C-alpha positions as a printed Julia matrix, in Angstrom:
372×3 Matrix{Float64}:
 315.79  159.63  -17.25
 312.66  158.84  -15.81
 310.17  161.06  -13.87
 309.25  161.06  -10.0
 306.51  163.66   -8.8
 305.76  164.69   -5.28
 302.62  166.88   -4.12
 302.61  169.59   -1.87
 299.97  169.67    0.54
 297.18  171.82    2.57
 296.86  170.81    5.74
 293.43  170.89    6.67
 294.16  171.58   11.04
 296.8   170.92   13.0
 299.94  173.61   12.62
 302.58  173.75   14.99
 301.52  170.16   16.42
 303.6   167.87   14.21
 307.18  168.77   16.75
 304.87  168.49   19.98
 303.91  164.84   19.39
 300.42  165.86   18.3
 298.44  165.25   15.64
 297.77  166.61   11.65
 295.53  166.16    9.19
 296.82  167.04    5.95
 295.72  166.24    1.8
 297.78  166.2    -0.79
 297.78  168.72   -3.51
 297.27  167.72   -7.11
 299.65  170.43   -7.68
 303.34  168.53   -7.79
 307.37  168.71   -7.88
 309.11  166.84  -10.42
 312.0   165.44  -10.33
 313.75  163.47  -13.47
 316.89  161.72  -12.8
 319.38  159.35  -14.5
 322.32  157.65  -12.84
 325.65  158.83  -13.62
 329.3   156.91  -13.19
 331.31  159.72  -12.61
 330.98  160.57   -8.97
 329.36  163.87   -9.55
 325.71  165.33   -8.64
 324.12  167.74  -11.5
 320.92  169.79  -10.53
 319.24  172.02  -12.88
 315.7   173.41  -11.82
 313.37  175.12  -14.59
 312.81  177.75  -12.03
 316.28  178.59  -11.2
 317.86  180.62  -13.71
 321.6   179.97  -14.82
 324.11  177.0   -15.11
 322.99  173.84  -12.88
 324.91  173.18   -9.89
 327.82  170.71  -10.22
 329.41  168.71   -7.29
 331.23  166.01   -6.44
 329.37  163.09   -4.22
 332.4   163.28   -1.47
 332.19  166.89   -1.1
 328.46  167.12   -0.45
 329.05  167.76    3.07
 332.42  169.9     2.6
 330.45  172.02   -0.14
 327.53  172.86    1.5
 327.91  176.09    2.5
 328.2   177.5    -0.65
 325.62  175.76   -2.89
 322.96  178.16   -3.29
 319.64  178.07   -1.41
 317.69  176.35   -3.38
 320.06  174.04   -4.83
 321.05  172.35   -1.06
 317.51  170.63   -1.03
 317.99  168.18   -3.28
 321.66  167.84   -2.34
 320.77  167.38    0.82
 318.5   164.41   -0.11
 321.63  162.84   -1.78
 323.84  163.63    1.21
 321.65  161.73    3.48
 321.41  158.94    1.11
 325.21  158.7     1.23
 325.39  159.55    5.07
 323.37  156.25    5.45
 325.78  153.84    3.54
 323.95  154.08    0.27
 326.11  154.38   -2.44
 325.09  156.66   -5.59
 327.86  156.87   -8.14
 326.58  159.93   -9.48
 323.03  161.44  -10.51
 321.2   164.19  -12.69
 318.79  165.54  -11.15
 316.46  167.91  -13.44
 313.63  169.71  -11.36
 310.52  171.52  -12.22
 307.13  171.85  -10.84
 304.13  173.96  -10.03
 303.63  174.03   -6.57
 303.29  177.8    -4.94
 306.83  178.66   -3.58
 306.73  180.28   -0.24
 302.77  179.94   -0.08
 302.66  177.52    3.02
 301.96  174.57    0.64
 305.45  172.62    1.12
 307.12  173.4    -2.01
 310.37  171.95    0.02
 309.14  168.99    1.18
 307.85  168.02   -2.34
 310.94  168.74   -4.09
 312.54  166.61   -0.96
 310.48  164.26   -1.78
 310.16  163.85   -5.56
 314.13  163.48   -4.84
 314.41  160.57   -2.22
 311.94  158.5    -4.25
 314.2   158.79   -7.46
 316.97  158.24   -5.59
 315.24  155.13   -4.06
 314.31  153.34   -7.13
 317.55  154.26   -8.77
 320.32  153.17   -5.95
 318.34  151.63   -2.79
 315.27  149.91   -3.49
 314.33  148.29   -0.36
 313.66  151.6     1.66
 310.53  151.76    2.92
 308.28  154.89    2.41
 308.92  155.22    6.45
 312.37  155.5     5.8
 312.3   157.85    2.98
 310.34  160.4     5.57
 313.47  160.29    7.7
 315.79  160.99    4.74
 313.74  163.87    3.44
 313.28  165.28    6.98
 316.96  164.91    7.73
 317.64  166.49    4.76
 316.0   169.63    5.28
 316.79  169.7     9.24
 320.43  169.24    8.95
 321.44  170.16    5.16
 319.02  173.05    4.85
 318.82  174.37    8.33
 315.26  174.39    8.22
 313.72  172.78   11.56
 311.05  171.09   10.04
 308.82  168.52   11.89
 307.56  165.14    9.54
 303.89  166.39    8.62
 305.06  167.59    5.09
 307.16  164.41    4.12
 304.7   162.48    5.65
 302.2   164.41    3.26
 304.03  164.18    0.55
 304.89  160.56    0.32
 301.68  158.58    2.2
 298.55  160.81    1.34
 296.23  158.93   -1.16
 293.82  160.51   -3.29
 290.2   161.27   -1.71
 291.4   161.17    1.8
 292.84  163.35    3.91
 295.98  161.46    6.62
 295.37  161.91    9.73
 298.81  161.54   11.39
 299.33  160.49   14.74
 302.97  162.2    15.07
 304.09  160.04   18.23
 302.98  156.61   16.96
 304.56  157.31   13.87
 308.16  158.44   15.64
 308.17  155.41   17.71
 308.52  153.08   14.7
 310.74  154.02   12.06
 310.23  150.81    9.95
 306.64  151.23    8.58
 303.97  154.4     9.09
 302.52  153.53   11.97
 299.71  156.08   13.53
 298.29  156.57   10.35
 294.59  156.48    8.9
 293.27  157.68    5.53
 290.04  159.36    6.12
 287.35  160.42    3.39
 287.47  163.81    2.41
 285.12  164.12   -0.6
 283.7   167.42   -0.72
 282.36  167.42   -3.84
 279.56  165.26   -2.7
 278.2   167.81   -0.24
 278.29  170.55   -2.84
 281.4   172.39   -1.96
 284.89  173.32   -2.51
 288.24  173.59   -0.49
 289.75  176.9    -1.97
 293.75  177.95   -1.22
 294.02  181.9    -1.31
 297.85  182.42   -2.09
 298.66  185.84   -0.36
 301.93  186.2    -2.61
 303.76  187.11    0.9
 306.14  184.35    0.94
 306.99  182.86    4.32
 310.7   181.23    4.74
 311.11  178.27    7.48
 314.87  179.35    8.05
 314.56  182.96    9.15
 314.42  181.79   12.8
 310.54  182.63   13.79
 309.89  178.98   13.42
 312.93  177.64   15.36
 311.7   180.47   17.77
 307.98  178.87   18.22
 309.57  175.28   18.57
 311.87  176.5    21.29
 309.03  178.52   23.47
 306.78  175.18   22.69
 309.65  172.81   24.36
 309.85  175.56   27.23
 306.18  175.62   27.8
 306.55  171.98   28.37
 309.33  171.94   30.46
 307.39  174.29   32.73
 304.52  171.83   33.28
 307.05  168.82   33.64
 305.63  167.59   30.45
 307.79  165.41   27.88
 305.58  167.27   24.86
 302.82  169.73   24.84
 300.88  166.49   23.47
 300.68  165.31   27.1
 299.2   168.7    28.29
 295.59  169.4    29.2
 293.5   172.16   28.25
 293.11  172.91   32.27
 297.12  173.23   32.35
 297.59  175.24   30.39
 296.8   178.04   32.8
 299.46  176.8    35.1
 302.42  178.42   33.16
 303.63  181.24   34.4
 305.27  183.1    31.68
 302.09  184.8    29.3
 303.7   184.16   26.26
 304.67  180.31   26.58
 301.11  180.06   28.16
 299.69  181.15   24.79
 301.7   178.97   22.81
 300.63  175.9    24.77
 297.02  176.46   24.79
 297.23  177.03   20.58
 299.35  173.78   20.72
 296.51  171.97   22.82
 293.76  173.22   21.56
 295.0   172.3    18.09
 295.19  169.02   18.77
 291.36  168.78   19.95
 290.67  170.56   16.67
 292.41  167.97   14.65
 290.77  164.9    16.54
 287.12  166.59   16.38
 287.33  167.76   12.91
 288.57  163.75   12.0
 285.43  162.43   13.76
 283.5   164.63   11.9
 284.65  163.15    8.44
 284.88  159.87    9.66
 281.34  159.33   10.42
 280.53  161.02    6.61
 279.12  164.04    8.57
 278.15  167.1     6.13
 281.38  168.81    5.94
 279.95  172.3     6.64
 280.25  171.1    10.42
 284.03  171.65   10.17
 284.02  175.4     9.52
 283.67  176.83   12.29
 286.62  174.52   14.06
 288.35  175.91   10.77
 288.13  179.13   12.0
 289.19  178.69   15.12
 292.07  177.19   14.25
 292.7   180.65   12.85
 291.72  182.78   15.73
 294.24  180.72   17.66
 297.37  180.62   15.26
 297.18  184.46   14.9
 296.2   185.34   19.09
 298.51  182.82   20.34
 300.77  181.32   18.41
 301.45  184.88   16.62
 302.46  183.3    13.04
 299.51  185.17   10.96
 300.06  188.3     9.31
 297.47  191.33    7.77
 297.02  189.96    4.55
 296.57  186.3     6.25
 293.73  188.04    8.32
 292.33  190.22    5.63
 292.16  186.79    3.15
 290.12  184.77    6.01
 287.63  187.61    6.98
 286.96  188.61    3.38
 286.2   185.06    2.73
 284.13  184.65    5.76
 282.19  187.9     4.98
 281.3   186.39    1.48
 280.19  183.32    2.76
 282.54  180.59    3.39
 281.59  178.37    6.32
 285.46  178.3     7.83
 288.58  179.86    6.83
 292.0   179.77    8.35
 296.08  179.94    7.45
 297.49  177.0     6.34
 301.44  176.17    7.22
 304.25  177.95    9.29
 302.82  181.13    9.01
 304.38  184.29    8.46
 303.02  184.28    5.24
 301.93  182.24    2.87
 298.25  180.94    1.77
 294.89  180.67    3.48
 292.16  177.63    2.9
 288.46  178.3     3.03
 285.61  176.06    2.61
 283.23  177.15    0.39
 279.79  176.37   -1.31
 281.27  175.26   -4.67
 278.26  177.97   -5.72
 279.73  180.49   -3.84
 283.33  180.13   -4.76
 283.94  182.98   -7.44
 281.81  185.36   -4.69
 284.22  184.35   -2.53
 287.5   185.02   -4.69
 285.94  188.15   -5.73
 285.43  189.7    -2.15
 289.11  188.62   -1.22
 290.7   190.3    -4.43
 288.4   193.59   -3.46
 289.47  193.47    0.14
 293.39  193.37   -1.22
 292.36  195.55   -3.48
 291.13  198.21   -0.99
 294.33  197.68    1.51
 296.6   197.93   -1.43
 298.23  194.83   -1.27
 299.1   192.65   -4.11
 296.69  190.45   -5.46
 295.72  186.83   -4.21
 296.39  183.67   -6.3
 293.26  181.18   -6.06
 292.78  178.03   -6.78
 290.29  175.0    -5.8
 291.98  171.71   -4.39
 291.18  168.23   -4.06
 292.85  165.37   -2.35
 295.59  163.91   -4.5
 297.72  161.2    -4.65
 301.36  160.78   -2.91
 304.77  160.48   -4.91
 304.91  158.4    -7.14
 306.93  157.22  -10.76
 305.15  158.79  -13.74
 307.48  157.78  -16.38
């Protein structure tokens, strides 16, 4: 058996912009999901996970679609990838999949896409070696959309497969979607915080988020309605000055977040591209959190507490990451202030009777690959 890994991701900036044809700027995490895989010849898929108790799931490849509803939620991610491979005409005679990893689940760090992409790259190498990374992104996203029922965009899968060490990935989703044969619309932006004495701190609030509970889908529907109200194909095409013409207050605020968030992505990418001191992106990160909290309404009291405490302790900027309704915060901090920021957040959580957060520093890591 061989082992493949795919990383979680932190989005430096660009939340809820990917499904609006906009821009995103993620990095891959050092934390990965692992898939150890081997072909089998009996027409079955066996899936086991170190994080899930009980016997492994065993199902015939030919029954994946019919048996989806009875599959446990965690198993639908890898099984969905197998199902998508076969739906696209790739023959899988059977496969063993053993899963493990350290990307925190439900923390807004894209553990699900990391898992799907680790399985996808394993299946590609075993059964369909001609598939490009661009095709794998579509496979992994379709598995989550159609088999799991999570209405994600391409951000998470693109980060897991295309990010490179030491860089953030600037992704123009519209240009990317226009070419399904190659990763158009991508640029690797240098992101070396250590050279400036900085660190990127992740604060996992311990409040898991779920993309299949309806609120994420609701935001997507609201964005589509806001674009339609202006006669635009997507909010990517809307100018800031046009947002005020949306009569409905909720739709107007949803649109304002997406339009201003796209501008924030491009502003941060330009600063990093120029080699400017990354401390200058701090206020832009914080503005992104305010927009997610007030206009898009996907923050929580715990996320807000983490952001406020980090800023009060000297962070240059802080914001929630991921789809929202729980998960994690990132804070841009001076290396010699990291411990103080962590302690300030822990005190704030203790004062609010919140469970202690998990904290760790991340650096831009490599995308999915085989390790053995």
